[in-house]
Structures are given as structure tokens and as C-alpha cells.
C-alpha positions in Angstrom: 0.0 0.0 0.0 1.5 3.3 -1.0 2.0 6.5 1.2 0.7 10.0 0.7 2.6 13.3 0.9 2.4 13.3 4.7 3.5 9.7 5.1 0.0 8.4 5.8 -1.1 5.1 4.1 -3.3 5.7 1.1 -6.8 4.3 1.3 -7.6 1.7 -1.4 -10.1 3.1 -3.9 -13.4 1.4 -4.7 -13.4 -0.7 -7.9 -16.5 1.2 -9.1 -16.3 5.1 -9.0 -19.0 6.7 -6.9 -19.6 3.6 -4.7 -18.6 2.7 -1.2 -16.9 -0.4 0.0 -19.5 -2.7 1.6 -19.3 -6.4 2.2 -22.9 -7.0 1.3 -25.7 -4.9 -0.1 -29.1 -4.9 1.4 -31.7 -7.0 -0.5 -34.0 -4.0 -1.3 -31.2 -1.8 -2.5 -29.4 -4.1 -4.9 -28.7 -2.7 -8.3 -28.0 -6.2 -9.9 -28.9 -5.3 -13.5 -31.8 -3.1 -12.4 -30.2 0.3 -12.0 -30.6 0.4 -8.2 -34.3 -0.1 -8.2 -35.9 -2.0 -5.3 -37.3 -5.5 -5.7 -40.9 -4.2 -5.6 -40.4 -1.9 -8.5 -38.4 -4.4 -10.6 -41.0 -7.1 -9.9 -43.8 -4.8 -10.9 -42.1 -4.1 -14.2 -41.3 -7.7 -15.0 -44.9 -8.8 -14.1 -46.1 -6.9 -17.2 -44.1 -9.0 -19.6 -45.5 -12.0 -21.4 -44.9 -15.3 -19.6 -42.2 -16.6 -21.9 -40.4 -13.3 -21.9 -40.4 -13.1 -18.1 -39.0 -16.7 -18.0 -36.2 -15.6 -20.3 -35.3 -12.8 -17.9 -34.3 -15.4 -15.3 -31.0 -15.6 -17.2 -30.1 -11.9 -16.6 -28.9 -12.3 -13.0 -29.4 -14.2 -9.8 -31.6 -11.4 -8.5 -34.0 -11.6 -11.5 -34.1 -15.4 -11.1 -35.0 -15.1 -7.4 -37.7 -12.5 -8.1 -39.4 -14.3 -11.0 -39.4 -17.7 -9.2 -41.0 -16.3 -6.1 -44.6 -17.1 -5.2 -45.5 -13.4 -4.8 -44.3 -12.7 -8.4 -46.5 -15.5 -9.9 -49.6 -13.9 -8.3 -48.6 -10.4 -9.4 -47.8 -11.7 -13.0 -51.2 -13.4 -13.2 -53.0 -10.1 -12.5 -50.8 -7.8 -14.6 -49.5 -9.9 -17.5 -50.7 -8.9 -21.0 -52.8 -11.3 -23.1 -51.3 -13.7 -25.7 -48.7 -11.6 -27.6 -49.1 -13.4 -31.0 -51.5 -11.9 -33.5 -55.1 -13.1 -33.3 -56.7 -15.3 -34.2 -54.6 -18.2 -33.0 -55.2 -21.9 -32.1 -53.8 -23.4 -28.9 -53.7 -27.2 -29.2 -52.0 -30.2 -27.7 -50.9 -33.4 -29.5 -50.1 -36.8 -28.0 -48.5 -39.9 -29.6 -47.0 -43.2 -28.4 -43.4 -43.8 -29.4 -41.8 -47.1 -30.6 -38.0 -47.1 -30.7 -37.7 -50.0 -33.1 -39.9 -51.0 -36.1 -40.4 -54.5 -34.7 -41.8 -53.3 -31.4 -45.5 -53.9 -30.9 -45.9 -52.1 -27.6 -44.9 -48.4 -27.3 -42.1 -47.7 -24.8 -42.5 -43.9 -24.5 -45.1 -41.2 -24.8 -44.9 -37.8 -26.6 -46.8 -34.7 -25.6 -46.5 -31.4 -27.6 -48.1 -28.1 -26.9 -48.4 -25.7 -29.8 -49.7 -22.2 -30.5 -50.6 -22.1 -34.2 -49.8 -18.6 -35.6 -47.2 -17.7 -32.9 -44.4 -18.0 -35.4 -45.9 -15.1 -37.3 -44.7 -12.8 -34.5 -41.4 -14.5 -33.8 -42.5 -16.3 -30.6 -41.6 -19.9 -29.8 -44.8 -21.7 -30.7 -44.1 -25.2 -29.3 -43.0 -27.1 -26.1 -42.8 -30.9 -25.9 -42.2 -33.7 -23.4 -41.3 -37.3 -23.9 -41.2 -40.1 -21.3 -42.8 -43.4 -20.5 -44.9 -41.6 -17.8 -46.8 -39.9 -20.6 -48.1 -43.1 -22.2 -51.9 -43.5 -22.1 -52.5 -39.8 -21.1 -55.1 -37.6 -22.7 -55.8 -33.8 -22.5 -58.5 -32.9 -19.9 -58.4 -29.1 -19.5 -56.3 -26.0 -18.8 -56.5 -23.7 -15.8 -54.4 -20.6 -15.1 -51.8 -21.7 -17.8 -51.4 -25.2 -16.3 -52.4 -28.1 -18.6 -54.0 -31.2 -17.0 -53.4 -34.6 -18.6 -55.0 -37.8 -17.2 -55.3 -41.5 -17.8 -58.4 -42.6 -19.8 -61.3 -44.2 -18.0 -62.0 -44.5 -14.3 -59.9 -46.4 -11.8 -59.1 -46.3 -8.1 -55.8 -44.5 -9.0 -56.4 -42.0 -11.8 -52.9 -40.7 -12.7 -52.7 -37.0 -13.6 -49.9 -34.8 -14.9 -49.7 -31.1 -14.4 -47.6 -29.1 -16.9 -47.1 -25.4 -17.6 -45.7 -25.2 -21.2 -45.0 -21.5 -20.8 -42.5 -22.0 -18.0 -40.3 -25.1 -18.6 -40.5 -28.8 -19.3 -41.2 -29.5 -15.6 -44.2 -31.6 -14.6 -45.8 -32.8 -11.4 -47.6 -36.1 -11.1 -50.6 -36.6 -8.8 -53.2 -39.2 -8.1 -56.9 -38.4 -7.9 -58.9 -40.4 -5.3 -61.6 -42.7 -6.4 -65.1 -41.3 -5.8 -67.8 -43.4 -4.2 -69.5 -45.6 -6.8 -72.9 -44.7 -5.3 -72.7 -41.0 -6.3 -71.7 -39.0 -9.3 -69.3 -36.2 -8.6 -68.1 -33.1 -10.5 -64.7 -34.5 -11.5 -62.8 -31.2 -11.7 -63.6 -30.3 -8.1 -61.4 -33.0 -6.6 -58.8 -31.3 -4.4 -55.2 -31.5 -5.4 -52.8 -30.0 -2.8 -52.4 -29.5 0.9 -56.0 -28.7 1.8 -58.3 -31.7 1.4 -61.9 -30.8 0.4 -64.9 -33.0 0.0 -65.9 -33.5 -3.6 -69.0 -31.5 -4.8 -72.0 -33.5 -5.9 -73.8 -32.7 -9.1 -77.4 -31.4 -8.7 -80.0 -34.0 -8.7 -81.0 -35.2 -12.1 -78.0 -33.6 -13.8 -75.8 -36.7 -14.2 -75.4 -36.8 -17.9 -72.1 -37.9 -19.4 -69.5 -35.1 -19.7 -66.6 -35.7 -22.1 -63.2 -34.1 -22.2 -64.3 -31.6 -24.9 -67.3 -30.5 -22.8 -65.4 -28.7 -20.0 -63.9 -25.2 -20.0 -62.2 -22.9 -17.4 -62.6 -19.2 -17.9 -62.2 -16.4 -15.3 -62.5 -18.4 -12.1 -65.3 -20.7 -13.3 -65.4 -24.2 -14.6 -68.1 -24.8 -17.2 -69.3 -28.4 -17.9 -71.7 -29.1 -20.8 -74.2 -31.9 -20.4 -75.2 -32.4 -24.1 -77.8 -34.9 -23.4 -79.9 -32.6 -21.2 -78.7 -29.3 -22.9 -77.5 -28.0 -19.5 -74.3 -26.2 -18.6 -73.0 -26.5 -15.0 -71.0 -23.4 -13.9 -68.8 -24.1 -10.9 -67.4 -21.0 -9.1 -63.9 -22.0 -7.9 -63.9 -19.3 -5.1 -67.5 -19.6 -3.9 -67.6 -23.4 -4.5 -71.1 -23.1 -5.8 -72.8 -24.7 -8.8 -75.2 -22.9 -11.2 -77.3 -24.7 -13.8 -77.6 -22.8 -17.1 -80.1 -24.0 -19.7 -78.7 -23.9 -23.3 -81.1 -22.0 -25.6 -82.0 -25.0 -27.8 -85.3 -25.4 -29.7 -86.4 -28.9 -30.5 -86.2 -29.6 -34.2 -89.3 -31.5 -35.5 -87.1 -33.9 -37.5 -84.7 -34.6 -34.6 -85.4 -36.7 -31.5 -82.8 -35.3 -29.2 -81.3 -31.9 -28.6 -78.6 -30.7 -31.0 -75.7 -28.9 -29.3 -72.1 -28.6 -30.4 -69.2 -29.1 -28.1 -68.2 -26.4 -25.6 -65.9 -23.8 -27.3 -64.6 -20.3 -26.7 -65.2 -17.0 -28.5 -64.1 -13.5 -27.4 -62.9 -15.0 -24.1 -66.3 -16.5 -23.2 -67.9 -20.0 -23.5 -69.9 -20.5 -26.7 -72.0 -23.2 -28.4 -73.7 -23.8 -31.7 -77.3 -25.0 -31.0 -80.4 -26.0 -32.9 -82.7 -23.0 -33.2 -85.8 -24.5 -34.9 -85.3 -24.4 -38.6 -81.9 -22.6 -38.2 -78.9 -22.9 -36.0 -77.5 -20.1 -33.8 -74.1 -19.4 -32.2 -74.6 -18.4 -28.6 -72.0 -16.7 -26.3 -72.4 -16.9 -22.5 -71.7 -13.7 -20.6 -70.0 -13.4 -17.2 -73.4 -13.1 -15.5 -74.6 -16.3 -17.2 -76.8 -14.6 -19.8 -76.9 -16.0 -23.4 -76.1 -13.6 -26.3 -76.9 -14.7 -29.8 -74.0 -13.7 -32.0 -74.9 -15.3 -35.3 -78.0 -16.9 -36.8 -77.0 -19.5 -39.4 -79.1 -21.6 -41.8 -80.1 -25.3 -41.2 -76.7 -26.7 -40.5 -78.3 -30.0 -39.6 -78.9 -30.8 -43.3 -77.1 -33.9 -44.5 -75.3 -32.0 -47.1 -74.0 -29.4 -44.5 -73.0 -29.7 -40.9 -73.6 -32.1 -38.0 -73.4 -30.0 -34.9 -71.8 -32.7 -32.7 -68.9 -32.9 -35.1 -67.9 -29.2 -34.9 -64.4 -29.2 -33.6 -63.9 -25.5 -33.6 -65.4 -22.2 -34.6 -63.6 -18.8 -35.0 -64.9 -15.3 -35.7 -62.9 -13.3 -38.2 -64.5 -9.9 -38.5 -67.9 -10.9 -40.0 -66.7 -14.2 -41.3 -67.0 -17.5 -39.4 -64.5 -20.4 -39.9 -65.8 -23.8 -38.8 -63.8 -27.0 -38.7 -65.5 -30.4 -38.4 -64.0 -33.7 -37.3 -66.2 -36.7 -36.6 -65.8 -40.3 -35.7 -66.2 -41.4 -39.3 -62.9 -39.7 -40.2 -64.8 -37.0 -42.1 -63.0 -33.6 -42.1 -64.7 -30.5 -43.4 -63.8 -26.9 -43.5 -66.5 -24.2 -43.8 -66.4 -20.4 -44.2 -69.6 -18.5 -43.5 -70.0 -14.9 -44.7 -72.3 -13.3 -42.2 -73.0 -10.2 -44.4 -74.4 -12.2 -47.4 -75.5 -15.2 -45.2 -73.8 -17.8 -47.4 -71.8 -20.9 -46.4 -68.8 -22.1 -48.4 -67.4 -25.6 -48.1 -63.8 -26.5 -48.9 -63.1 -29.4 -51.3 -60.3 -30.6 -49.0 -58.2 -33.6 -49.8 -58.3 -36.3 -47.1 -54.5 -36.3 -46.8 -54.5 -32.5 -46.0 -56.6 -32.9 -42.8 -55.2 -34.3 -39.6 -56.2 -38.0 -38.9 -58.9 -38.8 -36.4 -57.9 -40.3 -33.1 -56.1 -43.6 -33.4 -53.7 -45.8 -31.5 -50.9 -43.6 -33.0 -51.9 -40.1 -32.1 -54.5 -37.7 -30.8 -55.0 -33.9 -30.5 -57.2 -31.5 -28.6 -57.9 -27.8 -28.9 -57.0 -26.0 -25.6 -59.9 -23.5 -25.3 -59.3 -20.9 -22.6 -55.6 -21.3 -22.4 -53.6 -18.3 -21.1 -49.8 -18.4 -20.5 -48.9 -17.7 -16.9 -45.9 -18.4 -14.5 -47.9 -20.7 -12.3 -45.6 -23.6 -11.4 -47.2 -27.1 -11.1 -45.2 -27.6 -7.9 -47.1 -24.7 -6.3 -50.4 -26.6 -6.8 -49.5 -30.0 -5.3 -48.3 -30.5 -1.7 -44.6 -30.1 -1.2 -42.7 -33.4 -0.7 -40.9 -34.1 2.5 -37.1 -34.0 2.8 -36.6 -37.7 2.1 -38.8 -37.6 -1.1 -37.1 -34.4 -2.2 -33.7 -36.0 -1.8 -34.8 -39.1 -3.7 -36.1 -36.9 -6.6 -32.9 -34.9 -6.8 -30.9 -38.2 -6.9 -33.1 -39.7 -9.6 -32.9 -36.5 -11.7 -29.1 -36.7 -11.6 -29.1 -40.3 -12.6 -31.6 -39.9 -15.4 -29.5 -37.3 -17.1 -27.6 -40.2 -18.7 -30.8 -41.0 -20.7 -31.3 -37.4 -22.0 -30.1 -38.4 -25.6 -32.8 -41.1 -25.7 -35.4 -38.7 -24.5 -34.4 -36.2 -27.3 -34.7 -39.0 -29.8 -38.2 -39.8 -28.6 -39.1 -36.1 -28.9 -37.9 -36.0 -32.5 -40.0 -39.1 -33.4 -43.0 -37.5 -31.7 -42.6 -34.3 -33.6 -42.3 -36.3 -36.9 -45.5 -38.3 -36.2 -47.5 -35.2 -35.2 -46.2 -32.9 -38.0 -49.4 -33.3 -40.1 -51.6 -31.9 -37.3 -49.2 -29.0 -36.6 -49.1 -28.0 -40.3 -52.9 -28.2 -40.7 -53.5 -26.0 -37.7 -51.0 -23.4 -39.1 -52.9 -23.8 -42.4 -56.2 -22.8 -40.7 -54.6 -19.8 -38.9 -53.1 -18.5 -42.1 -56.6 -18.7 -43.7 -58.1 -16.8 -40.8 -55.5 -14.0 -41.1 -56.7 -13.3 -44.6 -60.2 -12.8 -43.5 -62.4 -10.8 -43.9 -60.5 -8.5 -46.3 -59.3 -11.2 -48.7 -62.3 -13.5 -48.4 -62.8 -13.7 -52.2 -59.1 -14.6 -52.8 -59.4 -17.3 -50.1 -62.5 -18.8 -51.8 -60.7 -18.9 -55.1 -57.3 -20.2 -54.0 -55.8 -23.4 -55.3 -53.0 -25.6 -53.9 -50.3 -24.3 -56.3 -47.5 -26.1 -54.5 -49.3 -29.5 -54.3 -50.6 -32.2 -56.6 -54.0 -31.5 -55.2 -54.9 -28.7 -57.5 -58.6 -29.1 -57.0 -58.7 -27.5 -53.5 -61.3 -24.8 -53.6 -64.5 -23.6 -51.8 -68.0 -24.1 -53.2 -71.2 -22.5 -52.1 -73.4 -24.7 -49.9 -77.1 -23.5 -49.9 -79.1 -24.0 -46.7 -82.0 -26.4 -46.8 -85.4 -24.7 -46.2 -83.8 -21.7 -44.5 -85.9 -18.7 -43.5 -83.0 -16.3 -43.8 
């Protein structure tokens, strides 16, 4: 250490001009990549970023990683985060496929799960996350809530195995087991508690025990909606109040039909919607937040054999005065319709069978994820925390299983190859929607110029006995 003019030792200067030597900074005053802002201000700024962008910020510094991974930040992000950043319309969907590692294998050895946002690549956002493991074999999509996707085994058993996965955060999942309900009663399946607090299952109202399939449930804004197609009833379960409300679907009995005709439960403008029989016509209804039905579109007689069977409607999207409907039924019949609301005309696409995704088979399946919204909710925050022994065993297993990572990546690539047709078709639908309504005429006259199927086109489908 040098000496000054008076012989006194010189004090060592700080490495950074304008700062003082301190062994450790206070937590609230750290300027680790945030310009000296306190944690509350930094967290409030980061909470306004899209989910995947916020996750990417964990790589900036240890402080950012600590803030974003905290429970308080997840709650704040859920309230302040912007909606989906990719251009609308878009299609959120999930694909599953069993994987065989050798051609001579008869039984799959691994399962593939892929989550996609069709149309996200148009804005430069990563549109896909995927998982591959033996634990995903035999799982199907059930629903999505607060950005967490629920997968479960098919059918009923004493040990219904479920997987919780947030595709916006990382490829980290949690596995839970749903208890078997009493065989003497019918329960509202989504109300089974998962976590630390045990709650008694909620019984369905008397007489409302119709079968509810995986495409007849929807979570939006704190409510779970279940569609009983047989009785034309929607059950709305308030998650906070834990109460059930029965909502009658506005269906008019068609004289030529013996049962009610209602489509699957879908989403439009952030609200539940259905297409229902309306006498000699069909109508698209949207359910408001106070459980009131609003008729958005009155269509012709879609139940005509040459037109649409309501039960086979897989999805419907509104594109500024033009409706796009996609049908996918059990007979492997795929149809694409475009309805011009202004002139009240329906156009059907002459679509080659190879262009549409295959119907469910032993090889692959897909489901539209209505109501999905990316969040930072971690699956581990939903289930009860493991004790120290289980936590240590999990960390040990994770370290050992790293040796099999190349095999897992190989299974992922095989799964992506098998499901490529579905992914391309969903992107195909979204690109059509982005042309509507301004370029409707060009869409109706387009041909598959890059394919041998040059006959792809739309033809006008007149309604039968319509009063429009």
C-alpha cells in the first residue's frame, strides 16, 4: 500500500467510481442489473411482460431469477400480465403420440406430448413445447386452468394418474393421483382437491348426471363450465365460492330430430360458446360473465345432411364478420366451412383427405385448448410439497436420469415427426383466418399451387329450407 505526501497510508479506492466499499448490499437496494431499483419496482415491471419473456429474464442475473421464481411474483404476474402476444386469431392445441423405438416393437415404450400455438411463429414467438417419457403413455388432455395443462389417464380407476404441466415455464411436470369417488354417487370430477388442503368432492345437482366428455369442459375467469349435451345444460362451478349454477342452453327442438342438438363447448371472445339448434336454423350463442346468453350469429339449417352435423364441430372462430368452422367426426370425415355473415352464405372447402389431420387412433390424438392463457404458475405450487426424504430421492433420480437425455431427445424428434401433419394443418387454418375478412374472395378462389391436389377450392353450400 502506497503512502501520501504526509506519510500516511493511502486508502484503497473502490473498484467502481462513486460507490462505497461494503461487504454485502441490502436486499432491497441491490442494483444487480436493475439500476438500483428496489425489488418491488423491478417485480412490478417484470410482471407486465409476457410469460415466456419473463421466464427468459431469469438468465439476466441471480436477482432476476430469485424474483421471478417467487410465489409473490407469480400472483402479481397473473394479474398484470398482457394477453397472448401473438396476432389473433390463433389456435392453442395439444398433441399426444406413443413412441416405438424399433420397427419390430408392438408395444410403445414412451409417450410424446406437444403443446403448440398455431400462428405464434408469425410474430417470432416460440410456438411449441414438448415432453417425452414413459410416464406420458396413455394420457389424454383434460383441460387447462391458469396456464397449467392437465393430462390424465383414460377411463375410471381407483388410481387416476394425472400430470400437471405449464408449457410456458419449462419442461417441468408434477404427477398426482386423484382419489376414487364413491360408486354410489356421481361427482363433479374437476372439483377433486389437489394440494395441501383436502376438500370434500362436490356432488352434481339431482337429475344432472349426464355424461360429460373431455371436450365439454372449459375454465374461464375463475369458473369451470361443464356441458351436459344430453340434457342441454351447462353447469358453472365457481372456484372461489364453491357453488354450482345450472344454465339452460337455448335450444329449440327440431321436429325432425329426436334429441337436442348442441355442439361441443368452445370459446369465442374469451367467453364460452356453443352452436345450438334453433328451430329451422342454428345459432351461435356466447355466455356472458353473469350467465346470460347472447346470440352472435344466426345460421341456416346446418343439420342438413349436405351441410354440418353440430356434434362434429371441432372449432369455430370469428374473423370480423366471417366465421370459420372445422368439423372432425368419428367417421374420419373432415370438413372446413367459411360462413359470410353479411351475405349469409356458407362455403365448403373441397379438401383432400390427406390434408386434414387424422382422427384419433392408436398412434396419435389432438385436442384444442380453449381458454388457455400463459402464466408463470408452477405445477409444484399446486401440489403438496414433498418431505425432505422424497425431495432428496427426486434430486438423486434426476441426476441419474440425465444419462438418458439423448434417448429422450430421440423420442421427442420421433413424436414431432409423427404429429407434423396436425401441426401443419393448424397453421394452415390460422393463415386462412389471417386473410379474413378483407381477402375472403381470394381465399375462396385459391388453389394448392404447391401441391398435386390442384382441386382445392370452396363451393357455395345452400341451406335447406332456411328462412334467412
